[in-house]
C-alpha positions as CSV (number, residue, x, y, z in Angstrom):
1,M,0.0,0.0,0.0
2,K,2.4,2.7,-1.1
3,R,-0.4,5.1,-1.9
4,I,-3.9,5.0,-0.8
5,I,-5.8,2.5,-2.9
6,L,-6.6,2.6,-6.6
7,I,-9.0,5.4,-6.3
8,V,-6.5,8.1,-5.4
9,G,-4.2,6.6,-8.0
10,L,-6.9,7.1,-10.6
11,L,-7.5,10.7,-9.6
12,L,-3.8,11.5,-9.5
13,S,-3.3,10.0,-12.9
14,I,-5.5,12.7,-14.5
15,S,-4.2,15.7,-12.4
16,S,-1.4,18.0,-13.1
17,I,0.1,19.4,-9.9
18,I,2.7,22.1,-9.0
19,T,4.7,24.4,-6.5
20,P,8.1,25.9,-5.6
21,S,10.7,25.8,-3.0
22,L,10.7,28.2,0.0
23,H,13.6,29.9,1.8
24,A,14.5,28.4,5.2
25,A,14.4,31.9,6.6
26,V,10.7,32.3,5.8
27,Y,8.0,31.5,8.3
28,E,5.0,29.8,6.8
29,A,1.7,29.5,8.6
30,S,0.5,26.5,6.8
31,T,-2.3,24.0,7.0
32,L,-0.2,21.7,4.7
33,H,2.4,21.1,7.4
34,N,0.0,20.8,10.3
35,A,-0.8,17.1,10.5
36,V,-3.3,17.7,13.3
37,A,-5.4,20.0,11.0
38,R,-5.0,17.7,8.0
39,S,-6.2,14.7,10.1
40,E,-9.3,16.6,11.1
41,T,-9.9,17.3,7.4
42,V,-9.7,13.8,6.2
43,L,-11.8,12.5,9.1
44,D,-14.5,15.0,8.4
45,L,-14.6,13.8,4.8
46,F,-14.7,10.2,6.0
47,F,-17.7,11.0,8.3
48,E,-19.4,13.1,5.6
49,R,-19.3,10.1,3.2
50,W,-20.4,7.6,5.8
51,E,-23.5,9.7,6.6
52,R,-24.6,9.3,3.0
53,I,-23.7,5.6,3.0
54,Q,-25.9,5.0,6.1
55,N,-28.8,7.1,4.8
56,M,-28.8,5.3,1.5
57,E,-28.1,1.8,3.0
58,L,-25.2,1.0,0.7
59,Y,-23.3,-2.2,0.3
60,F,-20.7,-0.5,-2.0
61,D,-19.6,3.1,-2.4
62,W,-16.9,4.6,-4.6
63,Y,-16.3,8.4,-4.3
64,G,-13.7,10.5,-6.1
65,K,-13.1,14.2,-5.9
66,I,-10.6,16.6,-7.5
67,N,-10.3,20.1,-6.1
68,W,-8.0,22.7,-7.7
69,V,-7.2,26.3,-6.8
70,Q,-6.6,29.0,-9.4
71,G,-3.7,31.4,-8.8
72,F,-2.6,29.6,-5.6
73,Q,0.0,31.3,-3.5
74,I,1.3,30.9,0.0
75,N,1.7,34.4,1.5
76,T,4.6,34.2,4.0
77,I,6.2,36.5,6.5
78,N,10.0,36.8,6.3
79,Q,11.3,36.5,9.9
80,G,14.3,38.7,9.0
81,T,12.5,41.7,7.3
82,G,9.0,41.2,8.6
83,N,7.7,41.8,5.1
84,K,5.0,39.6,3.4
85,Q,6.0,37.8,0.3
86,A,4.1,35.6,-2.1
87,V,5.2,32.3,-3.6
88,D,3.4,31.3,-6.8
89,M,2.3,27.7,-7.3
90,R,-0.5,25.5,-8.5
91,L,-2.4,23.2,-6.2
92,V,-4.5,20.2,-7.0
93,R,-6.0,18.1,-4.2
94,A,-7.3,14.6,-5.0
95,Y,-9.6,12.7,-2.6
96,G,-10.8,9.2,-3.0
97,S,-12.8,6.8,-0.9
98,I,-14.0,3.2,-1.2
99,T,-16.4,1.4,1.2
100,V,-17.5,-2.2,1.1
101,N,-20.3,-3.4,3.5
102,I,-21.0,-7.1,4.2
103,P,-24.3,-8.2,5.7
104,V,-23.8,-10.7,8.5
105,L,-27.4,-10.7,9.9
106,G,-30.3,-9.8,7.7
107,G,-29.8,-7.1,5.1
108,Y,-31.2,-3.9,3.7
109,E,-34.8,-3.9,2.4
110,G,-35.4,-3.9,-1.3
111,E,-33.9,-5.9,-4.1
112,D,-32.3,-2.8,-5.7
113,M,-31.5,0.7,-4.7
114,K,-34.7,2.2,-6.1
115,K,-36.8,0.0,-3.8
116,R,-34.4,0.5,-0.9
117,L,-34.5,4.3,-1.1
118,K,-38.3,4.4,-1.5
119,Y,-39.6,2.2,1.3
120,G,-37.0,1.9,4.1
121,T,-36.0,4.1,7.0
122,G,-33.3,6.2,5.2
123,A,-33.3,10.0,4.6
124,Y,-35.1,9.7,1.3
125,R,-37.8,7.2,2.3
126,S,-41.4,7.2,3.3
127,I,-42.1,6.2,6.9
128,E,-44.9,3.9,5.6
129,D,-44.5,0.5,4.0
130,P,-45.6,-0.3,0.5
131,E,-49.1,-1.1,1.7
132,G,-49.4,2.4,3.3
133,K,-49.3,1.1,6.8
134,E,-47.1,2.7,9.4
135,K,-44.1,0.5,10.3
136,K,-44.0,-1.0,13.7
137,D,-41.0,-0.9,16.1
138,E,-39.2,-4.2,15.8
139,G,-38.1,-4.1,19.4
140,W,-34.8,-4.0,21.1
141,F,-33.8,-7.7,20.5
142,K,-34.9,-7.8,16.9
143,P,-32.3,-5.7,15.0
144,K,-33.0,-4.9,11.4
145,N,-29.5,-6.0,10.4
146,L,-25.9,-6.6,11.5
147,I,-23.3,-5.4,8.9
148,I,-19.5,-5.1,8.9
149,G,-17.7,-2.7,6.7
150,F,-14.3,-1.7,5.4
151,T,-13.2,1.7,4.2
152,A,-10.1,3.2,2.7
153,T,-9.9,6.9,2.2
154,G,-7.1,9.1,0.9
155,F,-6.3,12.8,0.5
156,H,-3.3,14.1,-1.6
157,Y,-2.1,17.7,-1.6
158,G,-0.1,17.9,-4.8
159,L,2.2,20.8,-5.4
160,T,4.9,21.3,-8.1
161,R,6.7,24.1,-9.9
162,E,6.5,24.8,-13.6
163,G,9.0,26.8,-15.7
164,T,10.7,27.1,-19.1
165,I,14.2,26.5,-20.4
166,S,15.6,28.4,-23.4
167,R,17.1,26.1,-26.1
168,G,18.3,28.9,-28.2
169,S,17.4,28.5,-31.9
170,A,15.5,25.4,-30.9
171,G,13.0,27.4,-28.9
172,T,11.9,26.9,-25.3
173,E,11.0,23.8,-23.3
174,T,8.5,23.7,-20.5
175,F,9.4,21.6,-17.4
176,T,7.6,20.5,-14.3
177,D,9.6,19.6,-11.2
178,Y,8.6,18.8,-7.7
179,K,10.1,21.6,-5.6
180,Y,7.7,21.3,-2.6
181,T,6.7,18.7,-0.1
182,Q,4.0,16.3,-1.2
183,F,1.4,15.4,1.5
184,F,-0.7,12.2,1.8
185,D,-3.3,11.6,4.5
186,D,-4.9,8.1,4.4
187,V,-7.6,6.5,6.6
188,F,-8.1,2.8,6.9
189,A,-11.2,1.8,9.0
190,A,-13.4,-1.1,10.0
191,S,-17.0,-0.6,10.9
192,I,-19.8,-2.5,12.7
193,L,-23.4,-1.4,12.1
194,Y,-26.0,-3.1,14.4
195,R,-29.0,-1.1,13.2
196,P,-30.8,0.7,14.5
197,Y,-29.1,0.6,17.9
198,F,-25.5,1.5,17.3
199,H,-22.6,1.7,14.9
200,I,-18.9,2.0,15.5
201,H,-15.9,2.9,13.2
202,A,-12.3,2.3,14.3
203,G,-9.1,2.7,12.4
204,M,-5.9,4.6,11.7
205,I,-4.9,7.9,10.0
206,L,-1.5,7.8,8.3
207,N,0.0,11.2,7.6
208,Q,3.1,11.2,5.3
209,Q,5.3,13.9,3.8
210,F,7.7,13.4,0.9
211,E,10.5,15.8,0.0
212,P,12.0,16.3,-3.5
213,R,15.5,15.1,-4.4
214,D,18.2,17.6,-5.3
215,D,17.2,17.2,-9.0
216,G,13.6,18.1,-8.2
217,T,12.1,14.6,-8.7
218,M,10.1,12.7,-6.1
219,S,10.4,9.2,-4.6
220,Y,7.3,7.9,-2.8
221,S,9.0,4.9,-1.2
222,D,10.8,6.9,1.5
223,P,8.7,9.5,3.4
224,T,10.7,12.3,5.2
225,E,8.0,12.5,7.9
226,R,5.3,10.0,8.9
227,S,2.9,10.0,11.8
228,T,0.1,7.6,12.8
229,R,-3.1,8.4,14.6
230,Y,-5.9,6.1,15.8
231,F,-9.6,7.0,16.0
232,V,-12.9,5.6,17.2
233,A,-16.2,7.0,16.1
234,S,-19.5,5.6,17.5
235,N,-23.2,6.3,17.5
236,L,-25.7,5.1,20.1
237,L,-29.4,4.8,19.4
238,S,-29.0,6.9,16.2
239,F,-28.8,10.2,18.2
240,L,-25.6,10.2,20.2
241,N,-22.2,10.6,18.5
242,L,-18.8,10.1,20.2
243,N,-15.6,10.5,18.3
244,A,-12.0,10.5,19.5
245,T,-8.5,10.6,17.9
246,T,-5.3,9.7,19.7
247,R,-1.6,9.9,19.0
248,K,1.3,8.6,21.1
249,D,-1.0,7.9,24.1
250,E,-2.4,11.4,23.9
251,L,-6.0,12.3,23.3
252,E,-5.6,14.7,20.3
253,A,-9.2,15.3,19.4
254,L,-12.6,14.7,20.9
255,A,-16.1,15.3,19.6
256,V,-19.5,14.7,21.2
257,G,-22.7,15.3,19.2
258,I,-26.5,14.9,19.5
259,I,-28.8,14.5,16.5
260,V,-31.9,16.2,17.7
261,N,-34.3,14.6,15.1
262,E,-33.4,11.1,16.3
263,L,-33.9,12.1,19.9
264,V,-37.3,13.6,19.2
265,G,-38.1,10.5,17.1
266,F,-38.2,8.4,20.3
267,A,-41.4,10.2,21.2
268,N,-42.8,11.0,17.8
269,K,-41.2,9.5,14.6
270,K,-43.3,11.7,12.3
271,L,-42.2,14.9,14.1
272,G,-38.6,13.7,14.1
273,R,-38.6,13.4,10.3
274,A,-40.6,16.6,9.7
275,F,-37.5,18.8,9.5
276,P,-33.9,18.6,8.2
277,Q,-31.3,17.0,10.5
278,L,-30.5,19.2,13.5
279,S,-27.3,18.5,15.3
280,I,-25.4,20.0,18.2
281,T,-21.7,19.2,18.5
282,Y,-18.9,19.9,21.0
283,K,-15.3,19.5,19.8
284,R,-11.9,19.7,21.5
285,L,-8.8,19.7,19.3
286,N,-5.1,20.1,20.2
287,L,-4.6,22.5,17.4
288,F,-1.8,24.9,18.5
289,N,1.6,23.4,19.5
290,D,4.2,26.1,19.0
291,E,5.4,24.5,15.8
292,L,6.9,26.5,12.9
293,Y,3.7,26.2,10.8
294,D,1.4,27.6,13.6
295,P,0.2,31.2,13.1
296,V,0.4,31.8,16.8
297,W,2.6,31.3,19.9
298,V,0.9,29.7,22.8
299,D,0.8,31.7,26.1
300,S,3.8,33.9,25.3
301,A,6.2,34.8,22.5
302,L,9.1,34.3,24.9
303,Q,10.8,31.2,26.2
304,S,11.3,30.6,29.9
305,N,14.8,32.1,29.6
306,G,13.4,35.3,28.2
307,L,14.6,34.7,24.6
308,P,12.1,34.8,21.8
309,K,10.5,31.6,20.7
310,S,11.8,30.2,17.5
311,S,11.7,27.2,15.2
312,D,14.9,25.7,16.7
313,M,13.9,26.0,20.4
314,P,13.8,22.7,22.3
315,D,10.5,20.7,22.6
316,S,10.5,21.4,26.4
317,E,9.9,25.1,25.6
318,K,6.9,24.4,23.3
319,N,3.5,25.0,24.8
320,Q,0.2,23.5,23.7
321,A,-3.3,24.9,23.5
322,M,-6.6,23.3,22.7
323,L,-9.4,24.8,20.7
324,H,-12.9,24.2,22.1
325,T,-15.8,24.6,19.7
326,L,-19.6,24.3,20.1
327,S,-21.7,24.2,16.9
328,A,-25.3,23.8,15.9
329,G,-26.2,22.7,12.3
330,L,-29.4,22.2,10.3
331,K,-28.9,20.2,7.1
332,G,-31.2,18.4,4.7
333,F,-34.3,18.6,2.5
334,W,-37.4,20.3,3.7
335,G,-40.0,18.7,1.5
336,N,-39.2,17.6,-2.0
337,H,-37.8,20.8,-3.3
338,F,-36.1,23.0,-0.7
339,Y,-32.7,22.2,0.7
340,V,-30.9,24.0,3.6
341,D,-27.4,23.8,5.2
342,L,-26.9,26.1,8.2
343,L,-24.1,26.2,10.7
344,A,-23.1,28.4,13.6
345,E,-19.9,27.4,15.5
346,A,-18.5,29.2,18.6
347,Q,-14.9,28.8,19.7
348,K,-12.6,29.3,22.7
349,P,-8.9,28.5,23.0
350,S,-7.7,26.9,26.3
351,E,-4.7,29.3,26.6
352,D,-3.8,32.9,25.6
353,L,-2.4,33.0,22.0
354,V,0.1,35.5,20.6
355,S,0.2,36.6,17.0
356,R,3.5,35.9,15.3
357,I,2.9,38.9,13.1
358,T,2.0,41.6,15.7
359,K,3.7,39.9,18.7
360,S,0.6,40.8,20.8
361,D,-2.2,38.8,22.3
362,I,-5.0,37.8,20.0
363,N,-8.6,38.8,21.0
364,Y,-10.1,35.5,19.9
365,A,-13.5,35.9,18.2
366,I,-16.5,34.1,19.7
367,W,-17.7,32.9,16.3
368,R,-15.4,30.7,14.2
369,D,-17.8,29.7,11.4
370,L,-21.2,31.1,10.4
371,R,-22.6,29.9,7.1
372,A,-25.9,29.4,5.3
373,L,-26.7,27.5,2.0
374,A,-30.0,27.2,0.3
375,G,-30.9,25.1,-2.7
376,W,-33.7,23.9,-4.9
377,N,-34.3,20.4,-6.2
378,I,-35.3,20.6,-9.8
379,F,-36.5,17.0,-9.9
380,G,-39.1,17.6,-7.2
381,S,-41.0,14.5,-6.1
382,S,-38.4,12.2,-7.7
383,L,-36.5,12.7,-4.5
384,Q,-38.7,10.1,-2.9
385,D,-37.2,7.6,-5.4
386,G,-33.6,8.7,-4.7
387,Q,-33.2,11.0,-7.7
388,F,-32.5,14.7,-7.4
389,L,-30.8,17.7,-9.1
390,L,-29.9,20.4,-6.6
391,V,-28.8,23.9,-7.5
392,A,-27.6,25.9,-4.4
393,L,-26.0,29.2,-3.3
394,G,-24.4,29.8,0.0
395,M,-22.4,32.4,1.9
396,S,-20.2,32.3,5.0
397,R,-18.1,34.2,7.5
398,Y,-15.0,32.5,8.7
399,W,-12.4,33.5,11.4
400,D,-8.9,32.0,11.7
401,P,-5.6,33.4,13.1
402,A,-3.7,32.4,9.9
403,I,-6.0,34.5,7.6
404,P,-3.9,37.7,7.9
405,V,-0.8,35.8,6.7
406,H,-2.4,34.4,3.6
407,R,-5.0,36.9,2.4
408,D,-4.2,39.0,-0.6
409,S,-5.6,42.3,0.9
410,G,-6.6,43.6,4.2
411,S,-5.4,42.5,7.6
412,G,-8.4,41.1,9.6
413,Y,-8.8,37.7,11.0
414,Y,-12.1,36.9,9.2
415,V,-13.4,36.9,5.6
416,Y,-16.8,36.6,3.9
417,G,-17.2,34.1,1.2
418,G,-19.7,32.3,-1.1
419,I,-20.3,29.2,-3.1
420,F,-22.3,27.9,-6.1
421,Q,-22.9,24.2,-6.4
422,M,-24.9,21.6,-8.4
423,E,-25.4,18.1,-7.1
424,G,-27.3,15.3,-8.6
425,R,-28.1,11.7,-8.5
426,M,-29.7,9.5,-11.1
427,F,-30.0,5.8,-11.8
428,L,-28.2,3.7,-14.3
429,G,-30.5,0.7,-14.2
430,S,-30.8,0.2,-10.5
431,V,-27.4,1.7,-9.6
432,P,-27.3,5.3,-8.4
433,L,-24.7,7.5,-10.0
434,G,-23.9,10.8,-8.3
435,M,-22.0,14.0,-9.3
436,E,-21.2,17.3,-7.8
437,V,-19.7,20.6,-9.1
438,R,-18.7,23.5,-6.8
439,I,-17.2,26.9,-7.4
440,S,-16.3,28.9,-4.2
441,H,-14.4,31.9,-3.0
442,N,-13.5,32.1,0.7
443,Y,-16.3,29.7,1.6
444,S,-15.7,28.4,5.1
445,P,-15.6,24.6,4.5
446,E,-12.8,25.2,2.1
447,L,-10.9,27.5,4.5
448,R,-11.3,24.9,7.3
449,R,-9.6,22.4,5.0
450,M,-6.8,24.7,4.0
451,V,-6.6,28.3,5.1
452,E,-4.1,29.1,2.4
453,T,-6.9,29.2,-0.1
454,V,-8.2,32.5,1.3
455,D,-8.9,35.0,-1.5
456,K,-8.6,32.3,-4.1
457,W,-11.1,30.7,-6.4
458,V,-11.6,27.0,-5.7
459,Y,-13.1,24.6,-8.3
460,E,-14.2,21.1,-7.4
461,G,-15.7,18.1,-9.2
462,S,-16.7,14.7,-7.8
463,L,-18.3,11.4,-9.0
464,T,-20.0,8.6,-7.0
465,V,-20.9,5.1,-7.8
466,S,-23.0,3.1,-5.3
467,F,-25.2,0.2,-4.9
């Protein structure tokens, strides 16, 4: 398993990727180098995909995504002069996921996906059976099914540098060489679904970095840095989520969430399904660690001996701060036509943080992420059969301490952004095929994945095959 599964290999084979080298004297606040932030990104994508898998009751799911940024630059601060400087590059991110579920006890209702989506308990189904009668609770000791699953997920940040060589009378020759670290984040997980009472995912996250050789070429057999994390994600009675990530016997991330619809459904199933999924989530992430790529120093800009903190200070001088967040989200279809995705997330760091640019304490904003997206399903009532074509617009406000480093203009810690997206699903026979196209600028989900995309246009396309 040199690289994450054939899916990412397929995606990478059709992508052209680029970026340049950086001076050692330059400080770079970078999501790319922060394995903690990248692990959160790839896990969020894993959970996002699994939500669809469970709603649609899938035995097999293949998902591929390519995301590229136009005019990508990393705006950096030179520690010697204090001036901002831009490094031109091109960025292509490839994401792939494959999941296989095997029924051990029972199985999903319906001989094919059309029947499964129409008459079961998933997000797109009627709460009545084919005869029009309301389904009865099967009882605690009569589970609908027991399923085991296996998932492999990968995210590649690809960066290279492009240039030209003069050949005199023969003209010029264009070259592409790898002059920047390549980053791979892979997830391997096993899952148990004992529906409808609980499910659990457990696995590992493998973060790897590969440096270019002196001649600019890359070798993917010998990573310069590799770190391994382990995670457990569980759900009890469909409404209580508990996720945790550990590294070197340390709890690195923790999330606890409640799905309000499912909780209400215990008292009234029809009421619980009458509105989009409402969730409330608390997260704790060890995000700031006094590393070179962090945009802030923790607690103080000085070491215990009074000297300024720097990249070459001993680990004993590095402090750590957790970021606590509390969010409320409302997401899903309201009827057959209207779709909504709303999120409000508050934040609070566990320690004082000092800006590396201003050398002064940061007044951390209460709101980290505020966003709203609304869409219209052109296919209307076909949604009940699992088919839809959604056109949506959204806007957001996002706050992050690294934004002043990377933005093209202004100096504030927050930006407003927007997105246009089209998402659809139709059937090829009885197999659903999905696609999605997105164009965004400063939209908060993209900035959460990689803050260096601030003030850049981001384009994304994805395909899904499921059954």
